[in-house]
A tleap script that builds the chain and sets N, CA, C and O, in Angstrom:
source leaprc.protein.ff14SB
mol = sequence {
  NMET LYS ASP TYR GLU LEU SER VAL LEU PHE
  HIE PRO ASP LEU GLU VAL ASN LEU ASP PRO
  ALA LEU ASP LYS VAL LYS LYS ILE ILE GLU
  SER ALA GLY GLY LYS ILE LYS LYS GLU GLU
  ASN ASP GLY LYS LYS ARG LEU ALA TYR SER
  ILE LYS SER GLN ASN PHE ALA VAL TYR TYR
  TYR PHE ASP LEU GLU LEU PRO ALA GLU ALA
  PRO ALA LYS ILE SER SER SER LEU ASN ILE
  THR ASP GLU VAL LEU ARG TYR LEU LEU VAL
  LYS VAL ASP GLU ARG LYS ALA LYS PHE ALA
  ALA ARG ARG ALA GLU LYS ALA THR ASN GLU
  GLY LYS ASN GLU VAL THR VAL GLU LYS GLY
  CGLU
}
set mol.1.N position { 117.992 92.742 120.872 }
set mol.1.CA position { 118.642 91.628 120.208 }
set mol.1.C position { 119.181 90.674 121.280 }
set mol.1.O position { 119.840 91.089 122.233 }
set mol.2.N position { 118.885 89.412 121.097 }
set mol.2.CA position { 119.326 88.377 122.030 }
set mol.2.C position { 120.324 87.462 121.343 }
set mol.2.O position { 120.370 87.372 120.116 }
set mol.3.N position { 121.128 86.781 122.165 }
set mol.3.CA position { 122.145 85.863 121.644 }
set mol.3.C position { 121.557 84.472 121.443 }
set mol.3.O position { 120.801 83.967 122.274 }
set mol.4.N position { 121.928 83.864 120.308 }
set mol.4.CA position { 121.484 82.516 119.969 }
set mol.4.C position { 122.663 81.718 119.436 }
set mol.4.O position { 123.656 82.280 118.973 }
set mol.5.N position { 122.536 80.397 119.509 }
set mol.5.CA position { 123.489 79.482 118.887 }
set mol.5.C position { 122.729 78.670 117.850 }
set mol.5.O position { 121.645 78.155 118.125 }
set mol.6.N position { 123.301 78.560 116.658 }
set mol.6.CA position { 122.696 77.781 115.587 }
set mol.6.C position { 123.681 76.702 115.165 }
set mol.6.O position { 124.809 76.996 114.768 }
set mol.7.N position { 123.248 75.459 115.256 }
set mol.7.CA position { 124.040 74.322 114.784 }
set mol.7.C position { 123.342 73.783 113.544 }
set mol.7.O position { 122.141 73.514 113.559 }
set mol.8.N position { 124.115 73.628 112.467 }
set mol.8.CA position { 123.549 73.167 111.207 }
set mol.8.C position { 124.304 71.929 110.755 }
set mol.8.O position { 125.535 71.900 110.766 }
set mol.9.N position { 123.554 70.904 110.357 }
set mol.9.CA position { 124.136 69.699 109.774 }
set mol.9.C position { 123.871 69.750 108.271 }
set mol.9.O position { 122.728 69.646 107.828 }
set mol.10.N position { 124.947 69.912 107.493 }
set mol.10.CA position { 124.831 69.976 106.043 }
set mol.10.C position { 124.989 68.593 105.430 }
set mol.10.O position { 125.607 67.707 106.019 }
set mol.11.N position { 124.430 68.419 104.254 }
set mol.11.CA position { 124.550 67.174 103.500 }
set mol.11.C position { 126.034 66.855 103.307 }
set mol.11.O position { 126.801 67.757 102.971 }
set mol.12.N position { 126.470 65.598 103.507 }
set mol.12.CA position { 127.902 65.264 103.446 }
set mol.12.C position { 128.541 65.470 102.068 }
set mol.12.O position { 129.749 65.689 101.985 }
set mol.13.N position { 127.762 65.406 100.999 }
set mol.13.CA position { 128.313 65.619 99.660 }
set mol.13.C position { 128.771 67.059 99.450 }
set mol.13.O position { 129.518 67.337 98.512 }
set mol.14.N position { 128.334 67.973 100.306 }
set mol.14.CA position { 128.695 69.384 100.180 }
set mol.14.C position { 130.038 69.712 100.830 }
set mol.14.O position { 130.485 70.858 100.786 }
set mol.15.N position { 130.674 68.724 101.426 }
set mol.15.CA position { 131.941 68.964 102.117 }
set mol.15.C position { 132.986 69.587 101.184 }
set mol.15.O position { 133.754 70.451 101.606 }
set mol.16.N position { 133.017 69.160 99.937 }
set mol.16.CA position { 133.999 69.654 98.974 }
set mol.16.C position { 133.756 71.132 98.653 }
set mol.16.O position { 134.703 71.916 98.585 }
set mol.17.N position { 132.497 71.508 98.458 }
set mol.17.CA position { 132.163 72.888 98.113 }
set mol.17.C position { 131.004 73.355 98.994 }
set mol.17.O position { 129.848 73.347 98.572 }
set mol.18.N position { 131.325 73.754 100.202 }
set mol.18.CA position { 130.326 74.144 101.193 }
set mol.18.C position { 129.889 75.606 101.051 }
set mol.18.O position { 128.867 76.002 101.612 }
set mol.19.N position { 130.650 76.406 100.311 }
set mol.19.CA position { 130.400 77.847 100.231 }
set mol.19.C position { 128.994 78.227 99.763 }
set mol.19.O position { 128.382 79.085 100.399 }
set mol.20.N position { 128.440 77.643 98.686 }
set mol.20.CA position { 127.084 78.038 98.280 }
set mol.20.C position { 126.031 77.759 99.361 }
set mol.20.O position { 125.136 78.575 99.578 }
set mol.21.N position { 126.136 76.616 100.033 }
set mol.21.CA position { 125.185 76.287 101.094 }
set mol.21.C position { 125.343 77.238 102.281 }
set mol.21.O position { 124.353 77.658 102.881 }
set mol.22.N position { 126.593 77.577 102.620 }
set mol.22.CA position { 126.838 78.526 103.712 }
set mol.22.C position { 126.285 79.901 103.374 }
set mol.22.O position { 125.676 80.556 104.219 }
set mol.23.N position { 126.497 80.335 102.143 }
set mol.23.CA position { 125.971 81.634 101.722 }
set mol.23.C position { 124.453 81.675 101.823 }
set mol.23.O position { 123.875 82.694 102.200 }
set mol.24.N position { 123.811 80.557 101.484 }
set mol.24.CA position { 122.358 80.473 101.568 }
set mol.24.C position { 121.887 80.634 103.014 }
set mol.24.O position { 120.939 81.372 103.282 }
set mol.25.N position { 122.550 79.943 103.943 }
set mol.25.CA position { 122.181 80.025 105.363 }
set mol.25.C position { 122.465 81.425 105.897 }
set mol.25.O position { 121.661 81.972 106.652 }
set mol.26.N position { 123.601 82.012 105.512 }
set mol.26.CA position { 123.929 83.369 105.968 }
set mol.26.C position { 122.911 84.385 105.460 }
set mol.26.O position { 122.551 85.312 106.186 }
set mol.27.N position { 122.444 84.225 104.229 }
set mol.27.CA position { 121.419 85.127 103.690 }
set mol.27.C position { 120.110 84.981 104.448 }
set mol.27.O position { 119.411 85.967 104.683 }
set mol.28.N position { 119.776 83.757 104.830 }
set mol.28.CA position { 118.558 83.524 105.614 }
set mol.28.C position { 118.654 84.254 106.955 }
set mol.28.O position { 117.692 84.884 107.395 }
set mol.29.N position { 119.814 84.164 107.596 }
set mol.29.CA position { 120.019 84.822 108.897 }
set mol.29.C position { 119.950 86.341 108.745 }
set mol.29.O position { 119.269 87.018 109.515 }
set mol.30.N position { 120.656 86.869 107.749 }
set mol.30.CA position { 120.697 88.324 107.565 }
set mol.30.C position { 119.357 88.878 107.108 }
set mol.30.O position { 118.999 89.994 107.486 }
set mol.31.N position { 118.604 88.128 106.303 }
set mol.31.CA position { 117.297 88.616 105.853 }
set mol.31.C position { 116.286 88.651 107.000 }
set mol.31.O position { 115.307 89.394 106.948 }
set mol.32.N position { 116.527 87.847 108.031 }
set mol.32.CA position { 115.659 87.863 109.210 }
set mol.32.C position { 116.075 88.954 110.195 }
set mol.32.O position { 115.453 89.100 111.247 }
set mol.33.N position { 117.114 89.720 109.871 }
set mol.33.CA position { 117.564 90.800 110.744 }
set mol.33.C position { 118.633 90.380 111.730 }
set mol.33.O position { 118.925 91.113 112.676 }
set mol.34.N position { 119.218 89.216 111.525 }
set mol.34.CA position { 120.230 88.709 112.438 }
set mol.34.C position { 121.637 89.143 112.076 }
set mol.34.O position { 121.903 89.603 110.966 }
set mol.35.N position { 122.527 88.984 113.036 }
set mol.35.CA position { 123.937 89.327 112.842 }
set mol.35.C position { 124.778 88.150 113.319 }
set mol.35.O position { 124.592 87.653 114.429 }
set mol.36.N position { 125.709 87.707 112.468 }
set mol.36.CA position { 126.580 86.584 112.819 }
set mol.36.C position { 127.786 87.124 113.581 }
set mol.36.O position { 128.537 87.950 113.063 }
set mol.37.N position { 127.967 86.649 114.821 }
set mol.37.CA position { 129.107 87.082 115.622 }
set mol.37.C position { 130.309 86.166 115.429 }
set mol.37.O position { 131.452 86.622 115.428 }
set mol.38.N position { 130.042 84.870 115.266 }
set mol.38.CA position { 131.125 83.893 115.155 }
set mol.38.C position { 130.600 82.689 114.398 }
set mol.38.O position { 129.428 82.331 114.518 }
set mol.39.N position { 131.471 82.065 113.617 }
set mol.39.CA position { 131.087 80.835 112.932 }
set mol.39.C position { 132.249 79.860 112.979 }
set mol.39.O position { 133.414 80.258 113.010 }
set mol.40.N position { 131.913 78.568 112.983 }
set mol.40.CA position { 132.948 77.545 113.137 }
set mol.40.C position { 132.550 76.299 112.357 }
set mol.40.O position { 131.434 75.799 112.495 }
set mol.41.N position { 133.466 75.807 111.543 }
set mol.41.CA position { 133.260 74.565 110.811 }
set mol.41.C position { 133.877 73.441 111.619 }
set mol.41.O position { 135.083 73.439 111.866 }
set mol.42.N position { 133.058 72.488 112.033 }
set mol.42.CA position { 133.555 71.382 112.844 }
set mol.42.C position { 133.834 70.145 112.004 }
set mol.42.O position { 134.231 69.110 112.539 }
set mol.43.N position { 133.631 70.240 110.702 }
set mol.43.CA position { 133.998 69.159 109.798 }
set mol.43.C position { 132.953 68.073 109.662 }
set mol.43.O position { 131.861 68.152 110.225 }
set mol.44.N position { 133.317 67.061 108.904 }
set mol.44.CA position { 132.421 65.938 108.625 }
set mol.44.C position { 132.535 64.913 109.749 }
set mol.44.O position { 133.632 64.504 110.127 }
set mol.45.N position { 131.372 64.504 110.277 }
set mol.45.CA position { 131.332 63.542 111.381 }
set mol.45.C position { 130.260 62.493 111.115 }
set mol.45.O position { 129.311 62.720 110.363 }
set mol.46.N position { 130.436 61.357 111.743 }
set mol.46.CA position { 129.449 60.282 111.653 }
set mol.46.C position { 128.262 60.628 112.548 }
set mol.46.O position { 128.437 61.107 113.669 }
set mol.47.N position { 127.064 60.383 112.048 }
set mol.47.CA position { 125.845 60.642 112.799 }
set mol.47.C position { 125.528 59.463 113.725 }
set mol.47.O position { 125.902 58.326 113.435 }
set mol.48.N position { 124.855 59.729 114.813 }
set mol.48.CA position { 124.458 58.676 115.740 }
set mol.48.C position { 123.388 57.778 115.117 }
set mol.48.O position { 123.304 56.592 115.435 }
set mol.49.N position { 122.585 58.342 114.241 }
set mol.49.CA position { 121.557 57.590 113.523 }
set mol.49.C position { 121.399 58.217 112.139 }
set mol.49.O position { 121.770 59.370 111.922 }
set mol.50.N position { 120.857 57.462 111.233 }
set mol.50.CA position { 120.715 57.894 109.851 }
set mol.50.C position { 119.651 58.999 109.729 }
set mol.50.O position { 118.560 58.884 110.285 }
set mol.51.N position { 119.986 60.061 108.997 }
set mol.51.CA position { 119.054 61.150 108.725 }
set mol.51.C position { 118.952 61.287 107.209 }
set mol.51.O position { 119.954 61.529 106.535 }
set mol.52.N position { 117.737 61.132 106.672 }
set mol.52.CA position { 117.508 61.210 105.226 }
set mol.52.C position { 118.474 60.306 104.465 }
set mol.52.O position { 119.054 60.711 103.458 }
set mol.53.N position { 118.637 59.107 104.945 }
set mol.53.CA position { 119.503 58.067 104.355 }
set mol.53.C position { 120.980 58.446 104.349 }
set mol.53.O position { 121.745 57.925 103.537 }
set mol.54.N position { 121.386 59.331 105.227 }
set mol.54.CA position { 122.792 59.742 105.331 }
set mol.54.C position { 123.348 59.329 106.685 }
set mol.54.O position { 122.677 59.462 107.708 }
set mol.55.N position { 124.577 58.827 106.685 }
set mol.55.CA position { 125.231 58.424 107.929 }
set mol.55.C position { 126.271 59.439 108.399 }
set mol.55.O position { 126.784 59.329 109.513 }
set mol.56.N position { 126.586 60.427 107.558 }
set mol.56.CA position { 127.552 61.474 107.882 }
set mol.56.C position { 126.927 62.829 107.607 }
set mol.56.O position { 125.956 62.934 106.858 }
set mol.57.N position { 127.492 63.872 108.221 }
set mol.57.CA position { 127.057 65.241 107.968 }
set mol.57.C position { 128.223 66.185 108.263 }
set mol.57.O position { 129.140 65.846 109.010 }
set mol.58.N position { 128.169 67.370 107.666 }
set mol.58.CA position { 129.145 68.419 107.940 }
set mol.58.C position { 128.527 69.331 108.997 }
set mol.58.O position { 127.473 69.927 108.777 }
set mol.59.N position { 129.198 69.432 110.151 }
set mol.59.CA position { 128.705 70.220 111.277 }
set mol.59.C position { 129.231 71.651 111.173 }
set mol.59.O position { 130.423 71.869 110.957 }
set mol.60.N position { 128.328 72.624 111.330 }
set mol.60.CA position { 128.709 74.033 111.281 }
set mol.60.C position { 127.957 74.758 112.385 }
set mol.60.O position { 126.757 74.549 112.569 }
set mol.61.N position { 128.672 75.620 113.129 }
set mol.61.CA position { 128.097 76.336 114.271 }
set mol.61.C position { 128.170 77.845 114.059 }
set mol.61.O position { 129.149 78.365 113.523 }
set mol.62.N position { 127.119 78.535 114.488 }
set mol.62.CA position { 127.059 79.990 114.417 }
set mol.62.C position { 126.692 80.545 115.780 }
set mol.62.O position { 125.856 79.971 116.479 }
set mol.63.N position { 127.310 81.661 116.168 }
set mol.63.CA position { 126.847 82.469 117.294 }
set mol.63.C position { 126.182 83.684 116.679 }
set mol.63.O position { 126.786 84.381 115.865 }
set mol.64.N position { 124.921 83.944 117.069 }
set mol.64.CA position { 124.116 84.966 116.412 }
set mol.64.C position { 123.536 85.960 117.404 }
set mol.64.O position { 123.396 85.679 118.594 }
set mol.65.N position { 123.204 87.129 116.875 }
set mol.65.CA position { 122.360 88.095 117.581 }
set mol.65.C position { 121.111 88.240 116.731 }
set mol.65.O position { 121.188 88.592 115.554 }
set mol.66.N position { 119.954 87.965 117.335 }
set mol.66.CA position { 118.702 87.979 116.582 }
set mol.66.C position { 117.644 88.810 117.279 }
set mol.66.O position { 117.578 88.831 118.508 }
set mol.67.N position { 116.806 89.504 116.496 }
set mol.67.CA position { 115.636 90.154 117.085 }
set mol.67.C position { 114.583 89.107 117.450 }
set mol.67.O position { 114.724 87.938 117.092 }
set mol.68.N position { 113.551 89.511 118.147 }
set mol.68.CA position { 112.565 88.578 118.703 }
set mol.68.C position { 111.856 87.728 117.649 }
set mol.68.O position { 111.593 86.552 117.897 }
set mol.69.N position { 111.545 88.285 116.493 }
set mol.69.CA position { 110.772 87.551 115.493 }
set mol.69.C position { 111.637 86.696 114.564 }
set mol.69.O position { 111.100 85.897 113.797 }
set mol.70.N position { 112.948 86.844 114.614 }
set mol.70.CA position { 113.856 86.167 113.688 }
set mol.70.C position { 113.917 84.645 113.851 }
set mol.70.O position { 113.966 83.957 112.831 }
set mol.71.N position { 113.918 84.073 115.054 }
set mol.71.CA position { 114.029 82.607 115.156 }
set mol.71.C position { 112.939 81.852 114.391 }
set mol.71.O position { 113.216 80.813 113.792 }
set mol.72.N position { 111.728 82.353 114.404 }
set mol.72.CA position { 110.641 81.682 113.683 }
set mol.72.C position { 110.874 81.754 112.176 }
set mol.72.O position { 110.636 80.780 111.461 }
set mol.73.N position { 111.338 82.903 111.694 }
set mol.73.CA position { 111.603 83.065 110.258 }
set mol.73.C position { 112.749 82.152 109.813 }
set mol.73.O position { 112.673 81.511 108.764 }
set mol.74.N position { 113.798 82.102 110.614 }
set mol.74.CA position { 114.961 81.276 110.281 }
set mol.74.C position { 114.565 79.796 110.287 }
set mol.74.O position { 114.949 79.048 109.387 }
set mol.75.N position { 113.807 79.377 111.285 }
set mol.75.CA position { 113.380 77.977 111.370 }
set mol.75.C position { 112.541 77.572 110.168 }
set mol.75.O position { 112.745 76.501 109.595 }
set mol.76.N position { 111.607 78.417 109.790 }
set mol.76.CA position { 110.749 78.067 108.655 }
set mol.76.C position { 111.548 78.000 107.358 }
set mol.76.O position { 111.234 77.190 106.485 }
set mol.77.N position { 112.567 78.830 107.217 }
set mol.77.CA position { 113.399 78.802 106.007 }
set mol.77.C position { 114.332 77.597 105.990 }
set mol.77.O position { 114.505 76.965 104.948 }
set mol.78.N position { 114.929 77.275 107.124 }
set mol.78.CA position { 115.846 76.136 107.179 }
set mol.78.C position { 115.116 74.801 107.013 }
set mol.78.O position { 115.705 73.826 106.546 }
set mol.79.N position { 113.842 74.756 107.392 }
set mol.79.CA position { 113.063 73.528 107.232 }
set mol.79.C position { 112.923 73.118 105.769 }
set mol.79.O position { 112.818 71.928 105.471 }
set mol.80.N position { 112.921 74.075 104.861 }
set mol.80.CA position { 112.717 73.758 103.447 }
set mol.80.C position { 114.004 73.884 102.623 }
set mol.80.O position { 113.958 73.828 101.394 }
set mol.81.N position { 115.133 74.052 103.283 }
set mol.81.CA position { 116.414 74.145 102.579 }
set mol.81.C position { 116.957 72.738 102.360 }
set mol.81.O position { 117.163 71.995 103.320 }
set mol.82.N position { 117.192 72.366 101.095 }
set mol.82.CA position { 117.615 71.005 100.748 }
set mol.82.C position { 118.988 70.651 101.292 }
set mol.82.O position { 119.221 69.493 101.638 }
set mol.83.N position { 119.908 71.610 101.379 }
set mol.83.CA position { 121.279 71.337 101.806 }
set mol.83.C position { 121.387 71.006 103.290 }
set mol.83.O position { 122.360 70.389 103.725 }
set mol.84.N position { 120.395 71.415 104.059 }
set mol.84.CA position { 120.417 71.237 105.516 }
set mol.84.C position { 119.696 69.946 105.897 }
set mol.84.O position { 118.514 69.775 105.599 }
set mol.85.N position { 120.421 69.036 106.560 }
set mol.85.CA position { 119.807 67.802 107.060 }
set mol.85.C position { 119.035 68.067 108.349 }
set mol.85.O position { 117.887 67.647 108.493 }
set mol.86.N position { 119.676 68.769 109.284 }
set mol.86.CA position { 119.074 69.126 110.573 }
set mol.86.C position { 119.681 70.442 111.038 }
set mol.86.O position { 120.747 70.849 110.576 }
set mol.87.N position { 118.984 71.100 111.960 }
set mol.87.CA position { 119.510 72.309 112.588 }
set mol.87.C position { 118.962 72.394 114.001 }
set mol.87.O position { 117.952 71.776 114.335 }
set mol.88.N position { 119.648 73.169 114.818 }
set mol.88.CA position { 119.188 73.423 116.177 }
set mol.88.C position { 119.483 74.878 116.500 }
set mol.88.O position { 120.638 75.303 116.476 }
set mol.89.N position { 118.451 75.631 116.799 }
set mol.89.CA position { 118.574 77.043 117.130 }
set mol.89.C position { 118.129 77.227 118.572 }
set mol.89.O position { 116.961 77.012 118.897 }
set mol.90.N position { 119.065 77.628 119.445 }
set mol.90.CA position { 118.752 77.785 120.865 }
set mol.90.C position { 119.199 79.158 121.364 }
set mol.90.O position { 120.167 79.741 120.876 }
set mol.91.N position { 118.467 79.641 122.342 }
set mol.91.CA position { 118.801 80.907 122.981 }
set mol.91.C position { 119.893 80.667 124.014 }
set mol.91.O position { 119.838 79.693 124.765 }
set mol.92.N position { 120.879 81.549 124.054 }
set mol.92.CA position { 121.978 81.427 125.007 }
set mol.92.C position { 121.518 81.968 126.358 }
set mol.92.O position { 120.947 83.055 126.448 }
set mol.93.N position { 121.778 81.193 127.397 }
set mol.93.CA position { 121.459 81.620 128.753 }
set mol.93.C position { 122.504 82.648 129.170 }
set mol.93.O position { 123.682 82.317 129.301 }
set mol.94.N position { 122.084 83.884 129.379 }
set mol.94.CA position { 123.012 84.983 129.676 }
set mol.94.C position { 123.768 84.764 130.983 }
set mol.94.O position { 124.940 85.124 131.089 }
set mol.95.N position { 123.109 84.180 131.973 }
set mol.95.CA position { 123.787 83.947 133.256 }
set mol.95.C position { 124.924 82.954 133.103 }
set mol.95.O position { 125.999 83.140 133.673 }
set mol.96.N position { 124.690 81.893 132.329 }
set mol.96.CA position { 125.741 80.903 132.120 }
set mol.96.C position { 126.886 81.490 131.306 }
set mol.96.O position { 128.050 81.180 131.559 }
set mol.97.N position { 126.566 82.330 130.335 }
set mol.97.CA position { 127.606 82.947 129.512 }
set mol.97.C position { 128.476 83.874 130.350 }
set mol.97.O position { 129.698 83.878 130.195 }
set mol.98.N position { 127.868 84.658 131.232 }
set mol.98.CA position { 128.634 85.544 132.102 }
set mol.98.C position { 129.512 84.740 133.058 }
set mol.98.O position { 130.667 85.096 133.292 }
set mol.99.N position { 128.966 83.660 133.608 }
set mol.99.CA position { 129.726 82.813 134.517 }
set mol.99.C position { 130.917 82.197 133.797 }
set mol.99.O position { 132.016 82.154 134.350 }
set mol.100.N position { 130.716 81.720 132.573 }
set mol.100.CA position { 131.807 81.110 131.799 }
set mol.100.C position { 132.883 82.149 131.476 }
set mol.100.O position { 134.073 81.837 131.500 }
set mol.101.N position { 132.470 83.379 131.175 }
set mol.101.CA position { 133.436 84.435 130.885 }
set mol.101.C position { 134.264 84.762 132.127 }
set mol.101.O position { 135.481 84.925 132.039 }
set mol.102.N position { 133.606 84.858 133.280 }
set mol.102.CA position { 134.341 85.134 134.521 }
set mol.102.C position { 135.292 83.997 134.859 }
set mol.102.O position { 136.417 84.225 135.304 }
set mol.103.N position { 134.830 82.777 134.644 }
set mol.103.CA position { 135.657 81.609 134.932 }
set mol.103.C position { 136.897 81.585 134.029 }
set mol.103.O position { 137.997 81.291 134.496 }
set mol.104.N position { 136.725 81.891 132.753 }
set mol.104.CA position { 137.849 81.927 131.816 }
set mol.104.C position { 138.821 83.043 132.188 }
set mol.104.O position { 140.037 82.861 132.119 }
set mol.105.N position { 138.282 84.202 132.582 }
set mol.105.CA position { 139.133 85.328 132.985 }
set mol.105.C position { 139.944 84.967 134.233 }
set mol.105.O position { 141.128 85.289 134.329 }
set mol.106.N position { 139.299 84.304 135.175 }
set mol.106.CA position { 139.978 83.903 136.405 }
set mol.106.C position { 141.095 82.902 136.089 }
set mol.106.O position { 142.180 82.980 136.665 }
set mol.107.N position { 140.832 81.972 135.182 }
set mol.107.CA position { 141.837 80.978 134.808 }
set mol.107.C position { 143.036 81.634 134.131 }
set mol.107.O position { 144.171 81.231 134.384 }
set mol.108.N position { 142.819 82.623 133.287 }
set mol.108.CA position { 143.939 83.300 132.628 }
set mol.108.C position { 144.724 84.140 133.631 }
set mol.108.O position { 145.950 84.222 133.550 }
set mol.109.N position { 144.021 84.762 134.575 }
set mol.109.CA position { 144.721 85.551 135.597 }
set mol.109.C position { 145.557 84.663 136.503 }
set mol.109.O position { 146.662 85.045 136.886 }
set mol.110.N position { 145.054 83.491 136.853 }
set mol.110.CA position { 145.822 82.573 137.687 }
set mol.110.C position { 147.043 82.063 136.941 }
set mol.110.O position { 148.098 81.846 137.536 }
set mol.111.N position { 146.897 81.872 135.635 }
set mol.111.CA position { 148.023 81.414 134.813 }
set mol.111.C position { 149.124 82.458 134.737 }
set mol.111.O position { 150.302 82.108 134.678 }
set mol.112.N position { 148.758 83.741 134.738 }
set mol.112.CA position { 149.754 84.818 134.687 }
set mol.112.C position { 150.485 84.968 136.011 }
set mol.112.O position { 151.645 85.379 136.046 }
set mol.113.N position { 149.799 84.633 137.105 }
set mol.113.CA position { 150.377 84.808 138.418 }
set mol.113.C position { 151.326 83.685 138.821 }
set mol.113.O position { 152.061 83.811 139.800 }
set mol.114.N position { 151.309 82.595 138.072 }
set mol.114.CA position { 152.190 81.484 138.413 }
set mol.114.C position { 153.642 81.848 138.099 }
set mol.114.O position { 153.935 82.472 137.079 }
set mol.115.N position { 154.528 81.449 138.987 }
set mol.115.CA position { 155.943 81.708 138.799 }
set mol.115.C position { 156.636 80.366 138.574 }
set mol.115.O position { 156.441 79.421 139.338 }
set mol.116.N position { 157.436 80.294 137.531 }
set mol.116.CA position { 158.150 79.052 137.275 }
set mol.116.C position { 159.471 79.079 137.998 }
set mol.116.O position { 160.187 80.081 137.984 }
set mol.117.N position { 159.785 77.975 138.628 }
set mol.117.CA position { 161.046 77.851 139.364 }
set mol.117.C position { 161.945 76.910 138.575 }
set mol.117.O position { 161.577 75.775 138.271 }
set mol.118.N position { 163.138 77.414 138.252 }
set mol.118.CA position { 164.079 76.595 137.507 }
set mol.118.C position { 165.156 76.074 138.446 }
set mol.118.O position { 165.585 76.768 139.367 }
set mol.119.N position { 165.585 74.848 138.202 }
set mol.119.CA position { 166.642 74.256 139.020 }
set mol.119.C position { 167.972 74.753 138.542 }
set mol.119.O position { 168.221 74.835 137.339 }
set mol.120.N position { 168.821 75.082 139.467 }
set mol.120.CA position { 170.174 75.501 139.125 }
set mol.120.C position { 171.078 74.295 138.951 }
set mol.120.O position { 170.750 73.189 139.382 }
set mol.121.N position { 172.209 74.516 138.323 }
set mol.121.CA position { 173.140 73.396 138.089 }
set mol.121.C position { 174.008 73.149 139.284 }
set mol.121.O position { 174.847 72.247 139.262 }
savepdb mol mol.pdb
quit
């Protein structure tokens, strides 16, 4: 199983009730043998250019673990899903992820080691 990131742009009219569309995408991921590690709703944003006569979309991000054959299955299913305007499924570069984790750990350790000096009266 490899790590992937999936960004989905949902139709802006679904902002009020996004749950059915999200459930549909989650079922597509799980039926392909994938596992959702993290998900994040980034809200409704203006698009850089019009997609299917829409100027706005609801951005949603997933961190996934997928088997080798799953990306093709997920792509073919998302292509025909009406609620999805666009999607992007990319493989996470493991070296960059490890480097980012080490960098974050180093930053937190440096923050703990700092000593605050208070001025006396």
